[in-house]
N, C-alpha and C positions, 0 to 999 in steps of 0.2 A: 536574301541578304540585304540588310539595311544600308542606306547611303552612308551612314556614319562608319560602317565597317569597311566600305570601299575606300573612303577617304582616310581610313586609319586613325580615327578619332573617337572610337567607341568608348574608351575609358573602362572602368570596372563594371561588369555586367551585374544585373540585379540578382542573379542566381548564385553569385560568388559568395565566398565566406564572409561572415559579418565583419571580421577584422579588416579585410581588404576594402569592403564598402565604407567602413568607418574612416579609415585613413585616407581613402580617396576623397571623401567629403571634407575631411579636415584640411587637406592640402589644396583644395580648389582655390580658395581666396588668397592664401599666401603665394601660390604659384602665379595667380593672375597679377598680383602686385609686382612680382618679379618680372613678368612679361611686359607690364606697362612701363617699366623702366627702360626697355629696349629702344622704343622710338626716341625717348629723351636722350639716351646715350648716343644713339645714332645722330641726332641733331647736333649734340655737343661735339662729336667727332668731326662731322662735316664742316662745322664752323670753327674747328680748331680751338674750342673753348675749354678743352679738358686736356690734362697732361696725358701723354701716351702711356705712361706707367699705370696711372689710375684706370685708364681705359682697358689696358690689358688685364688688370686685376678684376675689373667688372666683367670682362669677357669670361674669365674662368669661373667667377662666382655664379653667373647666370647659367653657364653650362653645367656646373656642379649641382645647382639646385634642380635642374631638369633631369640630370643623370640620377641623382639620389631618389627623386620621385619615381622614376621608371624602375629602378632596381628594387626599391622598397615594395612597390605594388606587385612587381613580378614575383617576389618572394612570398607575398601574402596570398595571392590568388591560388585557387586550386588547380586550374589549367593554365600553366605558364605559357605553353606554346600557343594556345588559343588567344591568350591575352596579347602576346607580342604580335601575332598575325593581325589581330583586329585593331592594333595600335601601332602599325608599321611606321606611321608618321613620327612617332617617338624616336625610333631607331634612326630614321633619316635625319632628324634634327640633331641627334646626339653625334652621329658620325660626321655629318656635314658641318655641324656647328662646333666641332672640337677646335679650340683656338690654335693648337700646335699644328694642325693640318694647314692652316692658312699661311704658314711660313714657307710651305713647299709647293704652293699652287699659284699659277699665274692668274687664276680666277678669284683672287682674294676678295674683290669687291662683291662678286656674286655670292661667295660662300658666307661672307659676313651678313649679307642681306637675308640669308636664310633664317637668321634669328627672328626676323619679322614674322615668319611662318608660325613661330611659337605663340605670338599674340593671337593669330587667327585660330590656331588649334585650341587654345584655352578659352577663347571667347565662344567658339563653337560648342565646346564641352559645357560651358555655362549657359548656353542659350535657353535650355529648359528652365533653369533656375531664374534666369533673367526675365523670361516670359511670365513666370509666376509672380515675380516681384512687380513687374509693370502692370500686370492684369489685376493685382490685388488692391488697386486704388491707393498706392502708397506714393504720395506726391513727392516726398523727400527722396525716395529711391529713384524715381523717374528723373528728378532734377540732377541727381548725382551722375546717372548714366549719360544725360545730355551734356553735362559739363565735361566729363571725362572724354566723351566722343569729340567734343569741340576742341579740347586741348590737343589730343592725339592727332586729330585730322589736321589741325593747324601746323603742328610740327612736321607731319609727313609731307603735306602739300608744299610747304615752304622749301623743302629739299627736292621734291619731284619737279617743281617748276620754279626756277630762280626768279622769274618775272613777278612772282607773288610778293617778293621782298622779304621782310622780317617775319619771324614766327608770330608776332602780334598781328601782322596783316593776314597771315594764314589763319589764325583763330577767328578774326573778324570775317574772313571769307567763309570759313567753315560754318559759323553760326548763321550767317545770311543764307548760305546754301541749304543748311538743314531746315531753316524756317521757310524755304522756298520763296524768299522775298526777292533776291537777285537784284541788288542795287546796281551792279555792274561797275563799281569803282575799283574792285579788285577781281581779276579773272585770270584763270590759267590759260597759257598760250600753247603749250606743247601737248602731245598726244597723251602722255602719262598723266599729266595734271587733269586733262579733260576726262579721261577714263575714271580717274579717282573721283572727280567731281560728280560724274553721273551715278556712281555707286553711292556716294554720300547723299545725293538727292533722293534716291529710292529709300535709303535708310531714314533720312530726315522726314519724309512724308509719314512714315510709320511712327517715328518717335514723337514728332510734333502732334500727331493725332492722339497718341497716348497721353502726352502732356496735357493737351486740351481736355481730354476725357477725365484725367485725374484732377485737374483744376475744377471742372464742373462737379465731379464727385465730392471734392473737398468742400465746396460751398453748399452743395445740396445736402451733404452729410451734416453740416453744421445746423441747417434748418431742421433736418430730421431728428437730430439729437435734442433740439429744443422742444419739438413736438412730442418726442418720446418722454422727455422729462416731465412735460405737462401731463401726459397720459398717466405716468407713474404716480405723480402727485394726486391726480384725480382718482386713481385706483385706491391709493392709500386713504383718501378722504371718504370714498364710498365704503371701504371696509370699516372705517371707524364709525360711520353712520349706521352701517348694518349691525355692527357689534352693539351700539347703543340701543338700537331698536330691539335686538334680541334680549338685552338686559331688561328693557321696559316690558317686553312681552312676558318674560319669566316672572318679573315682579307682579304684573297684573294677574298672572295665573295663580301665583302663590296667594295673593290677596283674595282672589275669588274663592280659592279653596278654604281659606280661613273664614270668610264670610259665610260660606256654605256650611 
């Protein structure tokens, strides 16, 4: 059994019906966008910058989006029991993330934080596609991943460790940490912030390495394109010369036959 099965994030298997695979692929990025709103909403709630009514509506919309995805894919797959067993994390998030449950539990803070698991689940599902994107020398895609990581990390760490200050300080800390520069002007002080920082350092080493490689590939690719363009122009010129020589040879042969 694969690790993704044990973690309950297997998604739709490759041997499932085409309709299930198609809808799973269609829902990947929309669901990721929904998940990326969770840390932002979390920050706005913690700073009391959003109306409680709007926050409650957002809670239900996020839960409904995840519930709809799970139900739709469960209907489309051939083996429903196997799908739910291999994606047990979906059920845990749906049950634990049901907003109405939070009204009757003293662990409301913990239950609401379970929504952050949704971000981890969807990012794990998209890890294969993300690796393909980052390994295909797409500089724009790599920069987008770095920017989104910086923003989300800044939001999260500014709430994990209040000594960080504002979310802008958190973003600055996240970027410096990802780049492994470490100026030391903004640092986490509690255990949660330091643990999050250590994970971000590991991710940053990989991401910055990919960013550097993509930058090098971008500049080298420009030189290669110029060389290839010159080679194509040279090939065209050689073909024209060859064609002219062929015409001259044929004309000479015809003239020789006429003289003969």
